[in-house]
N, C-alpha and C positions, 0 to 999 in steps of 0.2 A: 449469407455472406460467406465466401470462402475463408477458411481459417487463416491463410497467409495474409489476406487483405485485412482481416480483423486484427491480427497481431500487429501489422504495420500501423493501423489506425490507433491502437492502444498505445504503442510505443511513442508515436508522434504526440499524442495527448499528454502522456506522462512526462515527456522531455520538456514540455512547455510549462509544467506546473512545479511549484516549490513547496506548497502547503497542503497538508491533509488534515482531516479530522479523524482522530483515533477514538473509536468507540469500544469501551470495555464494559463489563457488567459483573457485579458480585452481589449475591443475596437479593437479586431482582432489583438492584439499584444501578441504573446505567450511568455512565460517565463519558462525555464527549470532550476531547482535548485537541484543540488546533495545534499543529506543530509542523516545523520544517521537516522535509524528508529528502533522502538522497538515494540514488540508484547506482548500481554498478555500470560502468561505461562499456556495455556490450549489449548485444541483442540475443544473448543465450538464455536469459531468465528474466523474471519480473521481481527479483528480490528488492525489498525496500528496507532502508536503514533509517532509524530515528535515534537521536541522542536523548537519553532519558535522565531526569532527576528523580530521586526517590520520591515516592508519593502514592496516591490512591490508584493511579493507572497501573503501576508496577504490581501492587498488591492484588488488584483485580485480575491481572493476567496470570499471576501465580496461582490464584484460587480458581480461576475459570479461564483456561487457555483457549478462548474463542474471541476473536475480534472482528470488527467491521471497520472499514476505512471509507470515508467519503472524500472525494476529490472532485472539484467542479470548476467550470469557467466562471469568472466574475459575471454577475448579472448585467453589469454595464457594458459587457463585451458585445452584446446583441446576439449571442449564441446560447442555445440551450444544450449544454453538454455537461455530463457528469459521469462519475465512475464510482462503483461500489466494489470494494475488494474484501473478500472473506478469507481469513486464515484461521485454521483450527489445529490445536494440539501442540505439544511441546516440541515436536520435530519441525513445526512450521513457525513457531514463535520462540526464537532463540535469544536469550540474554547473553551478551558478551561483556566480559570484564577483563581488566588488564592482564590477568594471569591466563586467560583462555587463548588457545592456539590461533583462533581466527580474529582475535581482537585487533591486532596491528593492521590487518587488511581492511577491516571495517573502519578503523580510525582514519585511514587514508581516504575513505569514501565520504565520511561524515566530516563536515567542517567544524573546526574548533576542537579543543581538547575535551574529551568526554571520559567519564569513569564508567559509564554504563551505556551500552548500545543495544537496541533491539533489532535483530534481523528478522524480517517478516517474509516468509515464503508463501505467496498466495495459493489458496486452493481454487478460488474462483474469482473471475473478474467480470463484472457486469458493466456494460458501457452503453450510455444513452447519448445520442447525438442526432439531432433533427436534420443535420446536413447529410446524413446517410441516405435519407429519402431521395435526395437529388441524384444519388448514385444508383438508385433502384433497389435499395435494401431497407429493411425494417430499421426504425430509429433505435430499437433496443437490440443489443447483441450480448451474448454470453460466451465466455471462454472458460471451460472447465479444465483445471490444471491438476486434478486429483492424481493422475497417473504419472505426472512429470517428476 
């Protein structure tokens, strides 16, 4: 699938979704947390923002800055669609607090007053959509953002 078409499909999928499952791990103990997510209103990046409350997921990310995100279409939609996003490292998992320069911008993206916001800059997006077969492409597509 051409990269430009894949990027369009990914953006279209993400714009229709509001909930993700944030997966973290520490000491070989995984944690999966469903939560609302928000994105910048542009097509320049795939940055994801989530408002966080202090807890195990925050500690896990601080100890092990590698996450996976699952986003999927509800099963009752009749579609088999899902996305896995991977982000790794402190440059791609940025905790924003009120005193941080980028916090006000993030606060405008995330609904509700937050004390802590996680900005996620994906390294890789894997997209599964059986409807892509109808367009002549594989149902599984991958977008590597390492160099972005």
